[in-house]
Residue frames as a rotation matrix with the C-alpha (Angstrom) as fourth column:
MET 1
0.349 -0.855 -0.384 -28.95
0.733 0.505 -0.457 12.51
0.584 -0.122 0.802 2.81
ARG 2
0.984 -0.069 0.161 -27.09
-0.157 -0.758 0.633 14.18
0.079 -0.649 -0.757 5.68
GLU 3
0.154 -0.988 0.029 -23.46
-0.631 -0.121 -0.766 14.83
0.760 0.100 -0.642 6.43
GLY 4
0.820 0.112 0.561 -21.74
-0.544 0.453 0.706 12.37
-0.175 -0.885 0.432 8.72
ILE 5
-0.372 -0.922 -0.106 -19.00
-0.923 0.379 -0.066 9.85
0.101 0.073 -0.992 9.37
ILE 6
0.802 0.580 -0.139 -19.65
-0.572 0.814 0.100 6.18
0.172 -0.001 0.985 8.71
ARG 7
-0.142 -0.887 0.440 -17.26
-0.945 0.253 0.207 3.86
-0.295 -0.387 -0.874 10.49
GLU 8
-0.190 -0.008 -0.982 -16.45
-0.547 0.831 0.099 0.39
0.815 0.556 -0.162 9.21
ASP 9
0.179 0.319 0.931 -18.00
-0.942 0.328 0.069 -2.29
-0.283 -0.889 0.359 11.42
PRO 10
-0.675 -0.564 -0.475 -16.22
-0.693 0.705 0.147 -5.65
0.252 0.429 -0.867 10.95
SER 11
-0.737 0.449 0.505 -19.07
-0.074 0.689 -0.721 -7.43
-0.672 -0.569 -0.474 12.78
LYS 12
0.284 0.888 -0.360 -21.31
-0.501 -0.183 -0.846 -6.65
-0.817 0.421 0.393 9.77
GLU 13
-0.557 -0.540 -0.631 -19.21
-0.823 0.252 0.510 -8.71
-0.116 0.803 -0.584 7.37
PHE 14
0.358 0.690 0.629 -21.19
-0.429 0.720 -0.546 -11.46
-0.830 -0.074 0.553 5.64
TYR 15
-0.694 -0.535 0.483 -20.47
0.121 0.574 0.810 -14.15
-0.710 0.620 -0.333 3.07
PHE 16
0.120 0.699 -0.705 -21.99
-0.761 -0.391 -0.517 -13.40
-0.637 0.599 0.485 -0.33
LYS 17
0.641 0.286 0.712 -22.89
0.069 0.903 -0.425 -16.19
-0.764 0.322 0.559 -2.76
GLU 18
0.876 -0.374 -0.305 -20.47
-0.434 -0.335 -0.836 -14.69
0.211 0.865 -0.456 -5.28
GLY 19
0.630 -0.652 -0.423 -17.63
0.597 0.754 -0.274 -16.22
0.497 -0.080 0.864 -3.26
CYS 20
-0.503 -0.790 0.349 -16.37
0.330 -0.549 -0.768 -13.36
0.799 -0.271 0.537 -1.11
TYR 21
-0.123 0.390 -0.912 -17.02
0.979 -0.104 -0.177 -11.59
-0.164 -0.915 -0.369 2.17
ILE 22
-0.229 0.194 0.954 -18.71
0.486 -0.826 0.284 -8.18
0.843 0.529 0.095 2.11
ILE 23
-0.397 0.267 -0.878 -19.17
0.735 -0.480 -0.479 -5.23
-0.549 -0.836 -0.006 4.41
GLU 24
0.215 0.542 0.812 -21.74
0.843 -0.523 0.127 -2.81
0.494 0.657 -0.569 2.99
GLN 25
-0.649 -0.582 -0.489 -19.92
0.750 -0.596 -0.286 0.35
-0.125 -0.553 0.824 3.99
TYR 26
-0.600 0.467 -0.649 -22.38
-0.286 -0.883 -0.371 2.69
-0.747 -0.037 0.664 2.28
ASN 27
-0.906 0.420 0.059 -25.51
0.224 0.356 0.907 1.60
0.360 0.835 -0.417 0.47
THR 28
-0.571 0.718 -0.399 -28.72
0.386 -0.195 -0.902 3.52
-0.725 -0.669 -0.166 1.08
PRO 29
-0.006 0.670 0.743 -31.80
0.998 -0.047 0.050 4.50
0.069 0.741 -0.668 -0.92
LEU 30
0.705 0.238 -0.668 -31.24
0.411 -0.905 0.111 8.01
-0.578 -0.353 -0.736 0.46
ASP 31
0.086 -0.731 -0.677 -28.19
-0.678 -0.541 0.498 8.27
-0.730 0.416 -0.542 -1.85
PRO 32
0.699 0.392 0.598 -29.12
0.014 0.828 -0.560 6.11
-0.715 0.400 0.573 -4.86
LYS 33
0.838 -0.355 -0.415 -26.27
-0.524 -0.311 -0.793 7.27
0.152 0.882 -0.446 -7.10
ILE 34
-0.096 -0.962 -0.255 -23.49
-0.634 0.256 -0.730 5.30
0.768 0.092 -0.634 -5.35
SER 35
0.967 0.181 0.177 -22.65
-0.248 0.538 0.806 2.42
0.050 -0.823 0.565 -3.03
ILE 36
-0.012 -0.999 -0.051 -19.35
-0.784 0.041 -0.620 1.37
0.621 0.032 -0.783 -1.50
ALA 37
0.965 0.245 0.090 -18.66
-0.252 0.781 0.572 -2.11
0.070 -0.575 0.815 -0.16
ARG 38
-0.081 -0.979 0.188 -15.49
-0.982 0.111 0.155 -3.67
-0.172 -0.172 -0.970 1.23
ALA 39
0.857 0.326 -0.398 -14.91
-0.432 0.877 -0.212 -7.07
0.280 0.354 0.892 -0.37
ARG 40
-0.044 -0.865 0.500 -12.55
-0.920 0.230 0.317 -9.75
-0.389 -0.446 -0.806 0.89
VAL 41
0.766 0.157 -0.623 -11.44
-0.462 0.808 -0.365 -12.84
0.446 0.568 0.692 -1.02
GLU 42
0.690 -0.490 0.533 -9.49
-0.358 0.410 0.839 -15.48
-0.629 -0.770 0.107 0.87
PRO 43
-0.281 -0.904 -0.321 -6.14
-0.825 0.056 0.562 -16.82
-0.490 0.423 -0.762 -0.44
GLY 44
-0.946 -0.202 0.253 -6.57
-0.044 0.854 0.518 -19.26
-0.321 0.479 -0.817 -3.32
LYS 45
-0.157 0.971 0.181 -10.29
0.648 0.239 -0.723 -18.46
-0.745 0.004 -0.667 -3.73
LYS 46
-0.993 -0.050 0.107 -12.04
0.114 -0.646 0.755 -16.72
0.031 0.762 0.647 -6.61
THR 47
-0.377 0.912 -0.162 -15.42
-0.476 -0.341 -0.811 -15.18
-0.795 -0.229 0.562 -7.13
ARG 48
-0.066 0.477 0.876 -17.98
0.676 0.667 -0.313 -16.65
-0.734 0.571 -0.366 -9.47
TRP 49
-0.886 -0.066 0.459 -18.46
0.424 -0.515 0.745 -15.22
0.187 0.855 0.484 -12.94
HIS 50
0.016 0.910 -0.415 -21.12
0.857 -0.226 -0.463 -12.54
-0.515 -0.348 -0.783 -12.55
ARG 51
-0.738 -0.167 0.654 -22.33
0.500 -0.786 0.364 -9.28
0.453 0.595 0.663 -13.99
LEU 52
-0.512 0.549 -0.661 -24.44
0.479 -0.456 -0.750 -6.34
-0.713 -0.701 -0.030 -12.89
LYS 53
-0.047 0.612 0.789 -27.40
0.961 -0.188 0.203 -4.96
0.273 0.768 -0.580 -14.81
ASP 54
0.621 0.436 0.651 -27.63
0.398 -0.891 0.217 -1.17
0.675 0.125 -0.728 -15.13
THR 55
0.949 -0.309 -0.067 -24.62
-0.049 -0.353 0.934 -0.71
-0.312 -0.883 -0.350 -12.81
THR 56
0.434 -0.900 -0.033 -21.00
-0.180 -0.050 -0.982 0.31
0.883 0.432 -0.184 -13.37
GLU 57
0.976 -0.161 -0.148 -18.69
0.194 0.328 0.924 -1.25
-0.100 -0.931 0.352 -10.81
ARG 58
0.375 -0.916 0.143 -15.16
-0.485 -0.326 -0.811 -0.29
0.790 0.235 -0.567 -9.85
TYR 59
0.808 -0.277 -0.520 -12.75
0.564 0.620 0.546 -2.34
0.171 -0.735 0.657 -7.75
TYR 60
0.479 -0.731 0.486 -10.12
-0.597 -0.677 -0.430 -0.36
0.643 -0.084 -0.761 -5.87
ILE 61
0.467 -0.357 -0.809 -7.52
0.436 0.889 -0.141 -2.80
0.769 -0.287 0.571 -4.55
LEU 62
0.744 -0.133 0.655 -6.48
-0.575 -0.628 0.525 -2.15
0.342 -0.767 -0.543 -0.94
ASN 63
0.015 -0.694 0.720 -4.55
-0.849 0.371 0.376 -5.28
-0.528 -0.617 -0.584 0.04
GLY 64
0.158 -0.033 0.987 -3.22
0.082 0.996 0.020 -8.46
-0.984 0.078 0.160 -1.51
THR 65
-0.684 -0.366 -0.631 -2.71
-0.617 -0.170 0.768 -9.55
-0.388 0.915 -0.110 -5.09
GLY 66
0.093 0.793 0.602 -5.12
-0.011 0.605 -0.796 -11.05
-0.996 0.067 0.065 -7.55
MET 67
-0.957 -0.185 0.225 -5.96
0.205 0.122 0.971 -11.94
-0.207 0.975 -0.078 -11.11
VAL 68
-0.191 0.922 -0.337 -8.99
-0.236 -0.376 -0.896 -10.14
-0.953 -0.092 0.289 -12.51
GLU 69
-0.825 0.088 0.558 -10.99
0.548 0.366 0.752 -11.20
-0.138 0.927 -0.350 -15.56
ILE 70
-0.152 0.787 -0.598 -13.35
0.007 -0.604 -0.797 -8.66
-0.988 -0.125 0.086 -17.08
GLY 71
0.678 0.569 -0.466 -15.17
-0.440 -0.194 -0.877 -9.04
-0.589 0.800 0.119 -20.36
PRO 72
0.968 -0.250 0.002 -12.89
0.136 0.521 -0.843 -9.68
0.210 0.816 0.538 -23.35
LEU 73
0.450 -0.855 0.258 -9.70
-0.834 -0.506 -0.221 -8.48
0.319 -0.116 -0.941 -21.64
PRO 74
0.051 -0.500 -0.864 -7.00
0.052 0.866 -0.498 -11.05
0.997 -0.020 0.070 -20.87
PRO 75
0.775 0.137 -0.617 -6.62
0.593 0.181 0.785 -12.08
0.220 -0.974 0.059 -17.22
THR 76
0.178 -0.663 0.727 -4.63
0.003 -0.739 -0.674 -9.31
0.984 0.122 -0.129 -15.54
GLU 77
-0.213 -0.351 -0.912 -2.70
0.905 0.280 -0.319 -9.21
0.368 -0.894 0.258 -12.27
VAL 78
0.415 0.375 0.829 -3.82
0.007 -0.913 0.409 -6.54
0.910 -0.164 -0.382 -9.81
LYS 79
-0.348 -0.592 -0.727 -2.24
0.843 0.141 -0.519 -5.13
0.410 -0.794 0.450 -6.66
PRO 80
0.158 0.428 -0.890 -2.89
0.827 -0.550 -0.117 -2.36
-0.539 -0.717 -0.441 -4.11
GLY 81
-0.402 -0.217 -0.889 -3.62
-0.070 -0.961 0.266 0.98
-0.913 0.170 0.372 -5.74
ASP 82
-0.987 0.075 0.145 -5.05
0.156 0.186 0.970 -0.54
0.045 0.980 -0.196 -8.93
LEU 83
-0.324 0.927 -0.189 -8.53
-0.484 -0.334 -0.809 0.50
-0.813 -0.170 0.557 -10.07
ILE 84
-0.908 0.125 0.399 -10.58
0.372 0.680 0.632 -1.86
-0.192 0.722 -0.664 -12.22
VAL 85
-0.512 0.758 -0.404 -13.55
-0.696 -0.641 -0.322 -0.46
-0.503 0.116 0.856 -14.17
ILE 86
-0.880 0.299 0.369 -16.39
0.388 0.900 0.198 -2.82
-0.273 0.317 -0.908 -15.07
PRO 87
-0.772 0.623 -0.124 -19.26
-0.603 -0.659 0.449 -1.57
0.198 0.422 0.885 -17.26
PRO 88
0.004 0.872 0.490 -22.84
-0.787 0.305 -0.537 -2.79
-0.617 -0.384 0.687 -16.86
MET 89
0.862 0.505 0.047 -23.47
-0.414 0.753 -0.511 -6.38
-0.293 0.421 0.858 -18.06
CYS 90
0.213 -0.871 -0.443 -19.73
-0.751 0.144 -0.645 -7.10
0.625 0.470 -0.623 -18.34
PRO 91
0.870 0.060 -0.490 -18.84
0.183 0.882 0.434 -10.59
0.458 -0.467 0.756 -17.03
GLN 92
0.126 -0.814 0.567 -16.26
-0.692 -0.482 -0.538 -10.45
0.711 -0.325 -0.623 -14.26
ARG 93
0.933 0.054 -0.355 -14.47
0.245 0.630 0.737 -12.43
0.263 -0.775 0.574 -11.60
ILE 94
0.310 -0.860 0.404 -11.39
-0.750 -0.483 -0.452 -12.04
0.584 -0.163 -0.795 -9.45
LYS 95
0.730 -0.185 -0.658 -9.03
0.381 0.910 0.166 -14.58
0.568 -0.372 0.734 -7.88
ASN 96
0.777 -0.538 0.327 -6.76
-0.594 -0.453 0.665 -14.11
-0.210 -0.711 -0.671 -4.89
THR 97
0.722 -0.578 -0.379 -3.30
0.058 0.597 -0.800 -15.21
0.689 0.556 0.465 -6.05
GLY 98
-0.152 -0.825 0.545 -1.44
-0.560 -0.383 -0.735 -14.24
0.814 -0.417 -0.404 -2.89
ASN 99
-0.549 -0.159 -0.821 -0.99
0.486 0.738 -0.468 -15.53
0.680 -0.656 -0.328 0.66
ASP 100
-0.901 0.281 -0.330 -2.96
0.136 -0.540 -0.831 -12.72
-0.411 -0.793 0.449 2.31
ASP 101
0.085 0.991 0.105 -6.59
0.695 0.017 -0.719 -11.72
-0.714 0.134 -0.687 1.95
LEU 102
-0.767 -0.114 0.632 -7.37
0.574 -0.563 0.595 -9.80
0.288 0.819 0.497 -1.24
VAL 103
-0.078 0.709 -0.700 -9.29
0.765 -0.408 -0.498 -6.74
-0.639 -0.575 -0.511 -0.05
PHE 104
-0.882 -0.163 0.443 -10.87
0.431 -0.661 0.615 -4.12
0.193 0.733 0.652 -2.29
LEU 105
-0.478 0.768 -0.426 -13.59
-0.183 -0.561 -0.807 -1.52
-0.859 -0.308 0.409 -2.38
ALA 106
-0.591 0.448 0.670 -16.45
0.806 0.327 0.493 -2.25
0.002 0.832 -0.555 -4.76
ILE 107
-0.624 0.313 -0.715 -17.85
-0.049 -0.930 -0.365 1.14
-0.780 -0.193 0.596 -5.80
CYS 108
-0.507 0.545 0.668 -21.09
0.848 0.456 0.271 0.97
-0.157 0.704 -0.693 -7.76
THR 109
-0.624 0.429 -0.653 -23.00
-0.329 -0.902 -0.279 3.64
-0.709 0.041 0.704 -9.68
PRO 110
0.177 0.522 0.834 -25.88
-0.699 -0.530 0.480 3.70
0.693 -0.668 0.271 -9.32
ARG 111
-0.219 -0.305 0.927 -25.86
-0.953 0.272 -0.135 1.92
-0.211 -0.912 -0.351 -5.97
PHE 112
-0.887 -0.152 -0.435 -25.72
-0.250 0.952 0.178 -1.87
0.387 0.267 -0.882 -5.83
ILE 113
0.025 0.873 0.487 -29.07
-0.957 0.162 -0.242 -3.61
-0.291 -0.460 0.839 -5.52
TYR 114
-0.486 -0.287 0.825 -29.34
-0.284 0.945 0.161 -7.40
-0.826 -0.156 -0.541 -5.35
GLU 115
0.543 0.781 0.309 -31.90
0.104 0.302 -0.948 -7.50
-0.834 0.546 0.083 -8.17
ASN 116
0.772 -0.288 -0.566 -29.18
-0.633 -0.435 -0.641 -6.32
-0.061 0.853 -0.518 -10.58
TYR 117
-0.285 -0.884 0.371 -26.74
-0.804 0.431 0.410 -9.11
-0.522 -0.181 -0.833 -9.67
GLU 118
0.788 0.510 -0.347 -26.62
-0.616 0.638 -0.462 -11.97
-0.014 0.577 0.816 -12.16
ASP 119
0.026 -0.731 0.682 -24.56
-0.357 0.630 0.690 -15.14
-0.934 -0.261 -0.245 -11.71
VAL 120
0.719 0.164 -0.675 -23.18
-0.694 0.125 -0.709 -16.21
-0.032 0.978 0.204 -15.11
GLU 121
-0.091 -0.807 0.584 -20.80
-0.704 0.467 0.535 -18.95
-0.705 -0.362 -0.610 -13.93
ASP 122
-0.218 0.078 0.973 -22.39
0.305 0.952 -0.008 -21.50
-0.927 0.295 -0.231 -16.25
PHE 123
0.802 0.503 -0.320 -22.93
-0.105 -0.409 -0.906 -19.22
-0.587 0.761 -0.275 -19.27
PRO 124
0.218 -0.749 0.626 -20.76
0.933 0.347 0.091 -19.76
-0.285 0.565 0.775 -22.34
PHE 125
0.357 -0.180 -0.916 -18.74
-0.039 -0.983 0.177 -16.70
-0.933 -0.027 -0.359 -23.30
């Protein structure tokens, strides 16, 4: 890993099957301990129930308002400045409850790899 500045590139945004748009801001095997993605959920939309194996995820809300559901906690409203901590294998989803895009950083340790993503939309809890 080397020092440097990594600029956000909006042209790299892609739709992820979870139900949101992602820009992989920082995710490299050269720094396997962390990844940072910018996630965007459109108004009225929500992500699918999912969980990550062997990965702790944190959502840092940048814009918009939402309702997050994580594990056994009751649904909770979130707004800019809130930090949500999601342990490995904890079911999670987030809904945009506002009129603007819900935008947050998804910070994973160790770094996010697709093999650790598990859709649990149809699992009974």
